[in-house]
C-alpha positions in Angstrom: 3.6 71.8 15.3 5.3 68.6 16.3 2.5 66.6 14.7 3.0 68.4 11.4 6.7 67.8 11.5 6.1 64.1 12.2 3.7 63.8 9.3 6.1 65.6 6.9 8.9 63.3 8.0 6.6 60.3 7.4 5.7 61.6 4.0 9.3 62.0 3.1 10.0 58.4 4.0 7.0 57.1 2.1 7.9 59.2 -1.0 11.5 57.9 -0.9 10.3 54.3 -0.6 7.6 54.9 -3.3 10.4 56.1 -5.7 12.5 53.1 -4.8 9.6 50.7 -5.4 9.0 52.3 -8.9 12.7 51.9 -9.6 12.7 48.3 -8.6 9.6 47.6 -10.8 11.3 49.3 -13.8 14.5 47.4 -13.1 12.7 44.1 -13.1 11.0 45.0 -16.4 14.4 45.6 -17.9 15.8 42.4 -16.5 13.1 40.1 -17.9 12.0 41.9 -21.0 14.1 39.6 -23.3 12.5 36.5 -21.8 10.4 35.9 -24.9 13.6 35.3 -27.0 14.5 32.5 -24.7 11.6 30.3 -25.9 11.4 28.6 -29.2 8.3 28.2 -31.4 7.2 25.1 -29.4 7.5 27.0 -26.1 10.6 25.1 -25.0 13.2 27.2 -23.1 16.3 27.9 -25.2 19.2 27.3 -22.9 18.8 26.6 -19.2 15.4 25.6 -17.8 16.7 27.0 -14.5 17.1 30.4 -16.1 13.6 30.4 -17.4 12.1 29.3 -14.1 14.1 31.9 -12.1 13.0 34.7 -14.5 9.4 33.6 -14.2 9.5 33.5 -10.4 11.1 37.0 -10.3 8.4 38.3 -12.7 5.6 36.9 -10.5 7.0 38.3 -7.2 5.1 41.4 -5.9 6.7 44.2 -4.1 4.6 43.8 -0.9 4.5 39.9 -0.9 5.9 38.6 2.3 5.9 35.2 4.1 4.3 34.6 7.4 7.7 35.5 9.0 7.7 38.9 7.2 10.4 37.9 4.7 10.1 39.8 1.4 9.4 37.5 -1.6 10.6 40.2 -4.0 14.0 40.5 -2.2 14.4 36.7 -2.0 13.8 36.4 -5.8 16.1 39.3 -6.5 19.0 37.5 -4.7 18.2 34.2 -6.5 18.3 36.2 -9.8 21.6 37.7 -8.9 23.2 34.3 -8.1 21.9 32.9 -11.4 23.4 35.8 -13.4 26.7 35.5 -11.6 26.7 31.7 -12.3 26.0 32.3 -16.0 28.8 34.8 -16.3 31.2 32.4 -14.6 30.1 29.6 -16.9 30.6 31.7 -20.0 34.1 32.7 -18.9 34.9 29.1 -18.2 33.8 28.2 -21.7 36.1 30.8 -23.2 38.9 29.5 -21.1 38.2 25.9 -22.3 38.3 27.1 -26.0 41.5 29.1 -25.4 43.1 26.1 -23.6 42.4 24.0 -26.8 43.1 26.4 -29.7 44.8 29.6 -28.5 48.3 29.7 -30.1 49.1 32.7 -27.9 48.9 30.5 -24.8 52.0 28.4 -24.2 50.0 25.8 -22.3 47.2 25.4 -24.8 46.5 22.1 -26.6 47.3 23.5 -30.1 50.6 24.9 -28.9 51.5 21.5 -27.4 50.5 19.8 -30.6 52.8 22.1 -32.7 55.6 21.5 -30.2 55.0 17.7 -30.5 55.0 17.9 -34.3 58.4 19.8 -34.2 59.9 17.1 -31.9 58.6 14.4 -34.2 60.2 16.1 -37.2 63.5 16.0 -35.4 63.0 12.4 -34.4 62.4 11.4 -38.0 65.4 13.2 -39.3 63.4 15.8 -41.1 61.2 13.2 -42.9 57.6 14.4 -43.1 54.5 12.2 -43.3 53.9 13.2 -47.0 57.4 12.6 -48.4 57.9 9.7 -50.9 60.7 7.3 -50.1 62.6 5.1 -52.5 59.7 2.7 -52.6 61.0 0.7 -49.7 58.7 -0.1 -46.8 60.9 -0.9 -43.9 59.8 -0.7 -40.3 61.3 2.7 -39.7 59.4 4.3 -42.5 56.2 2.6 -41.4 56.7 3.9 -37.8 57.3 7.5 -39.1 54.2 7.4 -41.2 52.1 6.0 -38.4 53.3 8.7 -36.0 52.5 11.5 -38.4 49.0 10.1 -39.1 48.1 9.9 -35.5 49.4 13.4 -34.8 47.2 14.6 -37.7 44.3 12.7 -36.2 44.8 14.6 -32.9 44.9 17.8 -34.8 41.7 17.0 -36.5 40.0 16.0 -33.2 41.2 19.2 -31.6 39.8 21.3 -34.5 36.5 19.5 -34.3 36.3 20.1 -30.5 36.9 23.8 -31.0 34.4 24.0 -33.8 31.8 22.2 -31.5 32.3 24.8 -28.8 31.9 27.7 -31.3 29.1 26.3 -33.4 26.6 29.0 -33.9 23.5 26.8 -33.4 24.6 24.1 -31.0 27.9 25.2 -29.6 28.3 25.8 -25.8 29.8 29.3 -26.1 27.0 30.7 -28.4 24.4 29.0 -26.1 25.8 30.6 -23.0 26.1 33.9 -24.9 22.4 33.8 -25.7 21.5 32.9 -22.1 23.5 35.9 -20.8 22.0 38.1 -23.6 18.5 37.1 -22.4 19.2 39.1 -19.2 18.5 42.8 -19.7 20.8 43.9 -16.9 24.4 43.2 -15.9 25.7 41.8 -12.7 27.1 45.2 -11.8 23.6 46.8 -12.2 22.1 44.1 -10.0 24.7 44.7 -7.3 24.1 48.4 -7.4 20.3 47.9 -6.8 21.0 45.5 -3.9 23.4 48.0 -2.4 20.8 50.8 -2.5 18.3 48.4 -1.0 20.7 47.6 1.9 21.3 51.4 2.4 17.6 52.1 2.8 17.2 49.2 5.2 20.0 50.5 7.4 18.4 53.9 7.3 15.2 52.4 8.8 17.2 50.0 11.1 15.6 46.9 9.7 16.6 43.8 7.8 16.6 44.1 3.9 14.1 41.3 3.9 11.7 43.6 5.9 11.9 46.7 3.7 8.7 46.2 1.7 6.7 45.4 4.8 8.2 48.6 6.5 7.1 50.5 3.4 3.6 49.2 3.6 3.4 50.1 7.4 4.7 53.6 6.8 2.2 54.2 4.0 -0.7 52.9 6.1 0.5 55.1 9.0 0.7 58.2 6.7 -2.7 57.5 5.2 -4.2 57.1 8.6 -2.6 60.3 9.8 -3.9 62.2 6.8 -7.3 60.8 7.2 -7.3 61.7 10.9 -6.3 65.3 10.1 -9.1 65.4 7.6 -11.6 64.0 10.0 -10.3 66.0 13.0 -12.5 69.1 12.4 -15.5 66.9 12.0 -14.7 65.0 15.2 -14.2 68.3 17.1 -17.6 69.5 15.8 -19.3 66.3 16.9 -17.6 66.5 20.2 -18.8 70.1 20.7 -22.4 69.0 19.7 -22.2 66.0 22.1 -21.0 68.3 24.9 -23.8 70.7 24.3 -26.3 67.8 24.3 -24.7 66.4 27.5 -24.9 69.7 29.2 -28.6 69.9 28.3 -29.1 66.4 29.5 -27.4 67.2 32.8 -29.7 70.2 33.2 -32.7 68.0 32.6 -31.3 65.4 35.1 -30.7 68.2 37.7 -34.3 69.4 37.3 -35.6 65.8 37.6 -33.5 65.2 40.7 -34.6 68.5 42.2 -38.3 67.6 41.6 -37.7 64.2 43.1 -35.9 65.6 46.1 -38.8 68.0 46.8 -41.3 65.1 46.7 -39.0 62.9 48.8 -38.4 65.5 51.4 -42.1 66.2 51.8 -43.2 62.6 51.8 -40.6 61.2 54.2 -40.9 64.1 56.6 -44.6 63.5 56.7 -44.0 59.9 57.8 -41.3 60.6 60.5 -43.7 61.5 63.4 -45.4 58.1 63.1 -42.0 56.5 63.2 -41.1 58.3 66.4 -38.7 60.7 64.8 -39.3 64.4 65.8 -37.1 65.7 63.0 -37.3 67.1 59.5 -35.9 65.1 56.6 -34.5 66.9 53.5 -33.1 65.4 50.3 -30.8 68.2 49.4 -29.5 68.7 45.8 -26.0 70.0 45.5 -26.1 71.4 42.0 -23.2 72.1 39.7 -20.5 70.7 42.1 -18.5 69.7 39.0 -18.3 70.5 35.3 -19.7 68.6 32.4 -16.2 68.1 31.1 -15.0 66.4 34.3 -14.6 62.7 34.0 -16.6 62.2 37.2 -19.7 63.5 35.4 -19.7 60.5 33.1 -20.5 57.9 35.9 -23.4 55.7 36.3 -26.5 56.0 38.5 -26.1 58.7 41.1 -22.6 59.3 39.8 -24.0 60.6 36.5 -24.3 64.4 36.0 -23.0 67.5 37.6 -24.7 67.3 41.0 -25.1 65.1 44.0 -27.7 64.5 46.7 -27.3 64.5 50.4 -29.8 63.3 53.0 -30.1 65.9 55.7 -31.7 65.4 59.1 -32.6 68.3 61.4 -33.7 67.5 64.9 -36.5 69.5 66.5 -37.4 71.6 63.5 -39.2 74.8 63.9 -42.5 75.6 62.2 -40.8 77.5 59.4 -38.1 74.9 58.8 -39.2 74.1 55.3 -39.3 77.8 54.3 -35.8 78.6 55.8 -33.9 75.5 54.8 -32.2 77.3 51.9 -31.5 80.6 53.6 -28.0 81.9 53.5 -27.9 82.6 57.3 -27.3 78.9 57.8 -30.2 78.3 60.3 -31.7 74.9 60.2 -29.2 73.4 57.8 -28.9 70.3 59.9 -26.3 67.6 59.3 -26.0 64.6 57.0 -28.0 61.6 58.0 -24.9 59.4 58.1 -23.3 61.7 60.5 -26.0 62.4 63.1 -28.6 59.7 62.5 -28.7 56.8 64.9 -28.9 53.2 63.6 -32.7 53.1 64.3 -33.3 56.5 62.6 -31.4 55.4 59.5 -33.4 52.1 59.4 -36.8 53.9 59.7 -35.9 56.6 57.2 -34.7 54.0 54.6 -38.0 52.1 55.2 -40.0 55.3 54.6 -38.1 56.1 51.4 -38.6 52.6 50.1 -42.3 52.8 50.9 -42.7 56.2 49.1 -40.5 55.3 46.2 -40.4 51.5 45.6 -37.1 50.4 44.1 -35.0 52.8 46.2 -33.3 49.9 48.1 -32.6 48.1 44.8 -31.1 51.3 43.4 -28.8 51.5 46.5 -27.8 47.9 45.6 -26.8 48.8 42.1 -30.1 48.0 40.3 -31.3 50.3 37.5 -34.4 52.3 38.5 -36.0 54.3 35.7 -37.7 57.6 36.6 -39.9 59.5 34.3 -41.9 62.8 34.6 -45.6 62.9 34.1 -46.3 65.0 31.1 -49.1 66.9 32.7 -47.2 67.5 36.0 -43.4 67.5 36.1 -43.4 67.3 39.8 -45.0 63.8 39.7 -42.3 61.2 39.3 -43.1 57.7 38.0 -40.7 55.1 39.4 -40.6 51.6 38.0 -39.3 49.3 40.6 -39.9 45.9 39.3 -38.6 44.3 42.5 -39.3 40.7 43.0 -38.6 40.8 46.7 -37.0 43.1 49.4 -35.4 41.5 52.4 -35.1 43.5 55.6 -32.8 42.0 58.3 -34.0 43.3 61.7 -34.8 46.7 60.4 -36.9 47.3 63.5 -34.2 46.2 65.9 -33.7 49.7 67.4 -37.4 50.7 67.7 -40.4 49.7 69.7 -43.9 50.8 70.7 -45.6 53.1 68.3 -42.6 53.3 66.0 -42.6 49.5 65.6 -46.4 49.7 64.8 -45.7 52.4 62.2 -42.9 50.4 60.6 -45.2 47.4 60.4 -47.7 49.6 58.5 -44.9 50.7 56.1 -43.8 47.1 55.5 -47.4 46.2 54.8 -47.8 49.2 52.4 -45.0 47.9 50.3 -46.9 44.8 49.4 -50.0 46.6 48.3 -50.6 47.5 44.6 -51.1 51.2 44.2 -53.5 52.9 41.7 -51.8 53.9 38.5 -53.3 57.5 38.7 -51.2 58.3 41.8 -48.1 58.6 39.7 -46.5 55.3 40.7 -46.4 52.1 38.9 -48.2 49.2 40.3 -46.2 47.5 43.0 -46.9 44.6 45.3 -43.5 42.8 45.6 -42.7 40.3 48.3 -41.3 41.6 51.5 -39.3 39.3 53.7 -38.6 40.7 57.2 -36.5 39.2 59.9 -37.9 40.6 63.1 -38.2 40.2 66.9 -41.1 42.7 67.0 -44.6 41.1 67.5 -46.2 44.2 65.9 -44.3 43.5 62.7 -44.8 39.7 62.7 -48.6 40.1 63.3 -49.2 41.8 59.9 -47.3 39.2 57.9 -49.0 36.8 55.5 -46.8 34.0 56.6 -45.0 33.6 59.9 -41.9 31.3 59.8 -40.0 30.6 63.1 -36.3 30.0 62.8 -34.3 28.6 65.7 -31.3 26.4 66.5 -31.7 23.1 68.3 -29.4 21.1 70.5 -30.5 17.7 69.0 -28.0 15.5 67.2 -28.8 14.9 63.5 -27.7 12.6 60.8 -26.7 13.3 57.2 -27.4 11.5 53.9 -25.0 8.6 53.3 -24.1 8.2 57.0 -24.4 4.7 58.6 -27.7 4.1 60.3 -27.7 4.7 64.0 -24.7 7.1 63.9 -25.0 10.8 64.5 -23.0 13.9 64.4 -22.1 15.6 67.7 -23.7 19.0 68.4 -21.4 22.0 68.3 -21.9 25.7 67.7 -21.0 25.1 64.1 -23.0 21.9 63.6 -26.2 22.8 65.5 -29.1 22.3 63.1 -31.3 25.3 62.3 -35.0 24.6 62.0 -37.5 26.7 60.1 -41.2 26.0 60.8 -44.3 27.7 59.5 -46.7 28.5 62.3 -50.4 29.0 61.9 -53.5 29.3 64.0 -52.9 28.6 67.7 -49.2 27.9 67.1 -48.8 31.4 65.7 -50.7 32.9 68.6 -48.4 31.1 71.0 -45.3 32.2 69.1 -46.5 35.9 69.1 -47.3 35.6 72.8 -43.7 34.3 73.4 -42.4 37.3 71.4 -44.5 39.6 73.5 -43.9 38.4 77.1 -41.5 35.5 76.9 -42.4 33.1 79.8 -44.2 35.9 81.8 -48.0 36.1 81.9 -48.4 33.5 79.2 -52.2 33.5 79.0 -52.3 37.3 78.8 -49.6 37.3 76.2 -51.5 34.8 74.0 -54.6 37.0 74.3 -52.6 40.1 73.3 -51.2 38.1 70.4 -54.7 37.2 69.2 -55.6 40.9 69.3 -52.5 41.7 67.3 -53.4 39.2 64.6 -57.0 40.4 64.5 -55.8 44.0 64.0 -53.3 42.9 61.5 -56.0 41.2 59.4 -58.1 44.3 59.6 -55.2 46.5 58.5 -54.5 44.2 55.5 -58.2 44.6 54.6 -57.9 48.4 55.0 -60.4 48.6 57.9 -58.3 50.1 60.6 -55.5 52.6 61.2 -53.3 49.9 62.8 
């Protein structure tokens, strides 16, 4: 399994870096363990304060500590520690060289060798007379000069001896002090270089900077822990996925049953209203069950896209008496066609109106609103639909109909504004209906009649100089909206009925339409 191989490789890398981390921690313990001997009883560092500070910083550095730029604090302190150890080794060697330059007889250019050479030359210059030889008691200038030369040479020898003793003094000498400083380090420079070399080798193996090795170690460990946890949780996740799929399949089944029940109700209710709307056809909301699997991504949609089925609106013209019974037969008779394919614009408008009347909120659902449907506990075929619509706007939905069909559409629009009894299976409705219409039959049943028209009159706007006006164009013609009531409404309905023809008869007919509309709203007529 490629995943198993990747995890094993990851585990190998993490184990390797874990071992190197442990080695580095042990190395640091060895390096700083003598640090206590570098402090006297008063807590003052013995030797260099820089040594003490560097060791303390190296001791405080954590393996995974990094700066904001990802630079390892541990590696930085290790390099500082290495430079300090190298400097102390160089200083100790320089102190040895200084001592040898002063007192090593084996070095031809040392100070003591030069002093002995000078003493030999002085002996020759005085004719073999030493500084401690007794003369004949005379004190001439020559003898005085010889004595002074030997005394000064002895003074130089004493000063040279004192200087060497100072360098080698056990308590205060430079050489013993440097030796103690070097001895306070528990590792040699070669051991430090070996560790740094191995550090660089591991960094090259992972193709990263040495400063990023600890952060790489942490990332690999987190990735390994996550992979192991994922492998541990994978069986649980698969079991949960299986349970969720079973639950989703059951839910899809319930949804299909609910849709089928609603399709049956919708088919019967809308078909019953079609004759009054002038449509001699049969309407069917056909459920296409199991057109996709629960595991298909398309089944996890929203609204009508949720589930394993879909619904088509079928319209069959001139249905026979046994259309309902034969609509699902395999011989294909009476199947009809989809409404969007064979329905005219007027038929589509009237069917949508019938659907909205039977099931308030359907138009809102088509527009993307959430419409909740629930079964009645005592009768699953009864569907409760909560519409909650504030208003429904119909823009000339009656533009392709007239006569009895227009009257029937007016009744449907009026029905949508009436609250229905709760025991009919529908929630109480009574939302506002706004209908733009040219049909007097529809306008006559409205509670409010607003006339909208363009005018050719110039008009002014706020902020314009008094007396000036804007020229009238197609784009700037003002639109007037006026509420008409009483005689004005009768005149407007008469104009809608006959235009300028038979004006008095049209107004009388308009008054009759208004009277029938009022009766219809009060439930006293089959308008």
